N, C-alpha and C positions, 0 to 999 in steps of 0.2 A: 190314672186309666191310659191305657196305651190306644193312641188314637189312630194311627196305619200300623200296618202289618210288617212296614220298615222298620218302625221304631224300635221293636222287637232286637232289633241287631244294631242300633245304635248305641254306640260306645259315649258313654257318660263324658262331660269334661273334666281332667283331674284338677282338685281342689289346689294342689300345688306341684313343684317339679318331679318331688320326691314318690309322688303316685301314679306319674304316668305311665310306665309300662304295667306296674302292679293291680293298678285298676286294668288295663286293658286284660291281663290276666286273670284276673276274679272273675271280670265282667264275661269272660268267654267261658270260664269252667264253670259259670253258676247255669250260663245257657246251655251246655252241653249237657249237666247231670239234668236240667229240667226237661232236656229233649227227649235224653234215655230213660228217665223216671216216670214220664206224663205214660206214654205207651204201656211200660210194665205194670205201672197202676192202674191202666184202666183195665189190662189181660187177670189181673188179680182179683179185681172187681167183678169179672164175669164169670169167678169159678165157683164151685159148689161153697155151701157156707162156712165147712168146717176150715175153711182161707180165708175165713172174712179177716182175722187176725192180721194176717200177714196182709191183705191189702188196704186194710186202716191200716196199719204202720208206714207201706209205702207212700198212700196218702199224705198223712201228714211229713213224710220227708219231703214229697215234692212241694207242699204247701210251703215247707219251713226254705226250702231254695226258692220259692217265686216270691218269698217276702223279703229274703236277704239281696235278691237281684234289685227290688224296688227302694232298697235303703241304699245300695250303690249307686241308682240313677237319682238319688236324692243328696247325693254328697256326702251322705255319712259312710265313705269308705273304712275308715278302720274298724269302726265298731262291727259293719257288716262283714269283713274278715274276720274278726278275732271270734264272731258267733259262727262263721263259718268252719273254722277249725275245730271251734269247739267241738260241734255237731257230730263233726269226721273223728273227732276223738272217741265220743258216745257208742257210735252207731257201731264199729266194728264190734266193743266189747259186749254190748249188747246182743248182737247175733251169735257172736262167739261163746256167752254165757247160755243163751236159749238152745242153742244146738251142739258144739263141738268141745264145748270149754277152750282149755289152753290148747288144744289141738286143733284150734279153730283156722282154718287159711284164712279167713278176712282178717287175722291178726298183722298179716303181712302187709294190709294195706299202710300201716302206720308209718310203714317205710316212705309213701307217698304222701301222708301228710307231715310227716317231718320235712319232705323235700316243699311242700305245697308252702310249708310255714318259712322257712328261709327265702322263699321267689316272693312272698306276700309281705311278709313282715322284717325279714332279716337273717343273719345266723344267730345272733345270739337267742333268739326268738325260736329257732330250730331246735335249739341246747333243751330250750322249756319243753319244747315238743316230745325230745326225744323221753327226757323227764319223765312227762305226765305217761308217756305209750309203757314207759318200765314201770311206772307205777299202776296202770291198768290192768297189763299181763301180770304184774304181782298179786293183784287184787282177784283174779281171775284162778290165779292158782289156788290159793288160800282160800277162796270161795267153793270150789271143785274138788279139793281136794278130797273132800267126804264123800263125795258123791260118786258114788261108781259108776253109775249111768253114766255120769261125762267122760268119766274118766278112761271107761273100757269100752265109749261108744266106737272108737276105733280101731280098738283092737289092742290098746294098751295093756300090758299085762303086770305093769310095776309102777309107783309111785315117780321112781329115776326118771324113767324117759319122760314123764311131765316136766321134772326139775331139770333135765339135760336142755328139753324143747324152751322150757323158759331163757335157761342159762343163752340158749342160740338166738332167740331172741332180743332179749336184751343188747348181748354184745355185739348183735346187729345194727342195733339202733344208737347205741352206742358210738361202735366204728362210723354208722351215717353222719351222723353229727359232726364228730370230729373231723371228717371227709369236707364238711359241706365248710366248717370254721376254717379248716387250711386252702380249700379251694376260694372262700372269699378274701380269707388275706392276702391269697397270691393273685386275687384277680384286682384288690386294691391296690398292692404293690404296682401292680403291672398296668392299673388306673393313675397311680397317684405318679409314674413313669411316665405315661402317655401324657398325663395333663402339662409334665415340667418339659417334657417333647413338645408339647401343643402351645404351650405359653412359650418356648425358645423359639420354635417355630414362627410362632405371632411376631415375635419380638424380632426375630431376622426379617421375616415377612415386612414387618413396619419398616425397620430399616433401610430393608430394598426398595418399601414403597416409596421412602424418603429419597432416599439414592437416585430412585428412578425418576421421582418428580423433579429432585434438584436437577438431574440431567438433562431432562427434558427441558426444564427454566434454562437452563444453558444454553442448551442448543437452541430453544426461542431467539434469548439473548445474542448468540451467535449467527441465527439465521439474520437478524434483525439487523447484526452490526454489518455483517457481508450485504446485506441490501442496502443499507448507508453508505459503505465504503463502494459499492458497486455506483451507486446514484454520483456519487463525488467523483467518482472517477472516470464516471462517461461523460459527466457534465463538467469538466477542468476543463478551462480556455486552454490549457498547456498538451499538447500532445503525452502520452506516459505509456510506456512500455514496461512489464513485468517479464525478466526473462532468466534461465536456469543457466546453473555453470558452465552447462555443454553449449552456452550462448544462443540457443533456441528460445524463441518466444513465445511465451507464457497467456498473457493476453495483450492486448492493446486498446486503448481509448478510440471513441467517436472521434476525439478531436487528432489524434494520430492516424486513424485511418482516412479522414478528410486531408490533412496533410498527403499522403502518399498516394491520395486516388485510388483507394484501393477497400477490401470491404475485411471488416474486423475479426468475423468469425475465420473467415479463409485467411488472414496473416497471420492468424494464431498458430504456433508448432513450424513459422516458420524460421532460418536463418538468419541473425538480425544484421550480422555482417553484409548479407546481400545486398541490403537497404543504404548502403553507403559506396559512394563514391571509390573507383581504384584506388585515387591518391591516398585516402584517406582510411581505407580499411586497415592498416597494418597498427598507424596510431592508435586508431580507436577499438580495435582487437587487443591491444596490449593494455590500452584503459580499461576495458570492460575485465581482463584477467584480473586485473588489479582488486577487484573488488570482492573477489571470494579470495584473491593469496595473500591479499593483504589487508583487507577491510577499510581500503580508502574510498574517499570521495573525490570525487573530479567537479569541479564549480567552472561555470564560464567557459565551456570546451566548446570551440568553432570549428563547425565541419561541416559536409555539404552529404544532403540525401539525393535519392537518384529514388524518383518517383516510377511510378507501374509506367505512365506514359513517355518514360524517359527525360524528364524536366529536373533540371538539377535546383535543387533547394535549400539557400544557407539559414543556419538553423544555430542556435545557443544552447547547450546540451548539460543538464548535468546528470550525474551517474553515482548514485547510493545504492549501499545494503540494504536488505530486510535482514535484520537479526532476530534469533530465535533468545529464548530466556537464558541460556549458558553464551550470549552472544557472538555465537556463529553462524556465519551469512547463509540464510538458506536460501534466499532470492534477490535479484538486484533488479532496480527501476531505475527507468533514465526518464525525466521530466525535458521534454524539447520545446523549445522557443522557436518560431519561425519568426528568421529575420527578416525575410521579402517584403515585408510593408515597413521594418524598419529603414533598409537599408536604399528603399524608395522614397520615405523622408526624407532620410541624410541626402540621397541626390537631388531632391528638390531644395533641399534647406541650401546645401552647394549650389546648386542653380540660381536661388534666388541671392546667395551672397554675392556671387560671381553677376550677376544683373546688377545688384546694387554696387558693387563694386564700378563696373561700367559707366554705370548713372552719374557714380560720383567723380570718377575718372574723366565723363565726358563733362562734366558740369567746372571740372579744374581744368581741364583743357581749353574750353571755350572760353571759360573767365581769362586764364593766361595768355592764350593767343590774341585776345580782343586788347589784353595789356600790351603784348610785344608786338604788335601791328600798331597799333595806336599809338605809342614811343615815337618809333621811326616816323612814321608815316608826319608826326605833329611837328618835329623837325626836318622834315624836309617839308613843310609846307614854309614853316617859319623865314628856314633857309630860303627858300626861292623869294619869298617876299620880302626878306632883307638883300638880298641880290636886284632886285629889279631897281631898288632906290640907293642903289652904292653906284662911285662913278671911281671908287680905289680899287686898281686891278690887285691887290695884295687882301685885302677884304674879302672881293669876292672868291679869290683862290680859295681862304680858308673855308669860306660856306659851302663850297663846291665841295671841300675834301668832307665835309662834314655829311653831306647828301650821298658821296661817293661812297663812307664808312655805312651809313642806313641801309644802303641799297644793298653792299655787300654782306651785311646782316639780315636784310630781309631774305636773300637770296640764301645764304646759311641755313637758317631758320625753314625756310620751304623743301631745301633738299634733306635736313635732316628727319622732316614730317614724312617725304616720301619713303626717306630710307627707312622708317619707323614702321610705315604702312607696310611698305615691301616685305620687309622680313617676317611683320606677324603673318601673312599668307603664304611666304615661301613655301613649298611643297618640301624642297630639297635643297641643298647647295651642289653646284657643281666641284666636286672636291677631285681633288688631284695630286701627287708627289711635288709637294714645294718643301725650299731648304729655308729657314727663319732667317740665318746670315742674310742671304742674299734678297730677302725682304726689306732686314733692316738695313741692309745696306743703302736699297734704293730710299727710305725714307729717311736717313742721313742725309744723302745727296739733295733731297727736294727741302728739308726743312733748316738745314743748314747754314744759309745765306739769310733768313728770318730771324734767327739768333744770333749771328753774326750784326746783325743791321741793328738788336736790341740791346747791344755790348755783354751776349753773354757768353758762356765758355760749352760749346757743345762737345762730347765725348762719346766716343764706341770701342765697348771693351766686350770683344765676341768670343766665344767659343772657336778654339782652330777647328774641331771637324763636328757638324750637328748629324744628326739623321734626320731623313725629310719628315716633315708632319702630311696627313691627309687632309689637303685644305683648298677651300676656294677662295684663290688668290686676291680676286678682287676686293672680295668682303673683309677678310683677314688685314688685308695693308689698308682698308678704311680704319680698322678696330685700333692696331696697332701705332698708325699714323695718328688717331685720334686724341690717344695717350700722350704723345709726344708732342702734339700741336698746343693741348693741354698745360704741360709741363713749359714750354717756352711762353705762353699767354700768361701763367700766373706767376712766373719768377720774373723779377725786378732786374733791374739793368746789375751788370757785376755777377749777376746768378752763373751758377753750372747745371748744367743736363747732363744726365750720365745712363747711356742706354746700354743694358750688357743682355749678353745670351748665353746662358750656360744650361748642362746635362743633367739633367737629377732623377737618376734610376730611369725611368724609361717617358721620362717628360722632359720636353724643351722647354726650357722656365725663360720667358721675356724680361724683363725688368727695366722701367721708366723711374730714374730720380730726378729729384730736384732739390733747389734750396730757395724755395718759394715761402709765399706768406704761410702755408700748412692749414689745415681743416681741422675745425675744433673739435672735440670729443663729441661734442652734442648733433654735428652734423655728420660725421665721419659713417655712422650705420646707416643714411638715408642717400649718399652720394650717388648709387647706380638706378635710383628712382625716375620716372619719369618728369620732366618738369622742377626738379627738387635743385634749387641753386642757395648754396650759402650765404650767409649776411653778408660778408665782406666781398664776396664775389660780385654781387646784384651793387654794390657802392662802388666798385673799379673795375669791373668789368662786366659787357652784357652779352654774357651765354644765354644759351636757347634750354638750357636745361635738360636736352636728349641726349648730348654727346656721350656721356658714362653708360647710360642704360643702352643705349646702340652697341657701344663695346663688349659690353655682360653679355645681351642676346647675340653676337656675333659668335663671340669665346663659346656659351655654351653651346650653340649650332653646331661647334666644331668637337663638343663633348669635352672641354675644356673650363676651366674656373678663373676669373679674376678676383684680386684683393687687394685692399687697400693698406697702406700703412701712414700715418702723419704726425707731427708736432707743430704745433703753432708756432711762427716766427724760427723754426728750423727746415721744414721742407718737407713732401710726401713723393711716397712711392708705391706706385701702381706695379703688381705682377702678374702674369698673364700666364697658366700653365696650357701646355697643349701636348695630348699625348703624341709621341712618336708612330709615322706609320709602320701597320704591321705585316710581315713579309705574308705575300698571298693574297692581300684585298685589294679588290679591285677598285679602278679609278671611278669617282661618281658616287659612292656609298657612303 
């Protein structure tokens, strides 16, 4: 039973996918026929009794369609479809038999029946429907051929016209079924191609979807990798600059912007060479260009940055190319290490080392001076004690000589200490043009009697002419005279001391050679150190250990050098080299 009026127009759910469209078509056809035949049947029932048969026929047709409609609602679609088509194969035939025979216009309704069969069941069933229609028309022709009232009711004069009409109807049914079959096959081929295209499209869509998914995954990985690189780039303890082949910065990290005292975003797209000092730009430009031209890597390149505040920052830099899959340089990257802290640490280390050396020197100085002062004072004290108890003048004179010698040694030591202290704090020398030959002659005149007294031979071999040197006459005489005094002191009786002066290129060479005891190879590298005395010297002569260090210090203040060569048992040679005075250089420089 129909519960609501809307149920009348509700399309039943199809049993399977095959029936989706056909069930809807059948349902709508039944509703349309019911809606049309219901008022027509009601009208026939209201006519006079001689029309009762027609009314009853219409009522039966209406009830038949209502029954078929109920069958479709209960899911018996195929049975209802076949009954519906069978009913409409009988209705036109019955009407035609009752009224017009083979000439009935209702017979043309078989075309609609054939079409409905194709739509509701399929193209093969439409062929059967065409055959059934031909059979019905043939039966009508046979059953009405002996009935003149049916044949001639429409004015037909001969049987030939009925046969022509039969041929035309049959031909129309056959052509219609063939057209339906051909159309169905064409549609099926088109549908097959469409399904192939759809399958190919789905396959392509699937591949495209897979490719899109893979690309999105790659993009996600790339974004993640870029984010990790950016974090590492910004958190790196060293400054980093990524630059292009044109020499402009692409991106800098926070460490580099902090080093430059600028903003990382504002520093991007700036010319990198503007960040270096003018003296370093050419060499840095060449190094940066080689990254792209030769693909070379520069390691431990030291240079200076010029910060935005105008400060110079020493750095150590490594420049390397960033290559693509083909090995070509895409970008360059410079890794910068701030050397300010390194240089500060090195400076502090040197200062500490200097302080340690000063402490060690002071300790050695105090120890040495304590020994050097204590020994002469002990000798003086002992000699004074003995003199007081001696009556012999000869013995008294001998001990007085000891006191005199020790006192002279103390004076020499004090003078040397004062000289070292003065030279260490001397701001500059009072320099003037000086001839070394003249100075050498003064030294010879002063020390030649001492050598003769010791039974030594003192020789002078001076160059004929020598250019002047720019020197402090007092200090230079002190240094050269010290060399000659040492030669006389450490050369035994009968030995020879030779002083030479020569011109060697643009240097005046002053040489002192003796035939003394010599210096051992172990002591030779240390003879110019303060307070250093060789073992043989300490046993035979009581020097202060400051004379040669004073010589080196004075010669170096004159921009010269001093060297020594010696062979034990053969003698020693000291050589001082002094630059000649340059023309136009004022005195006192």
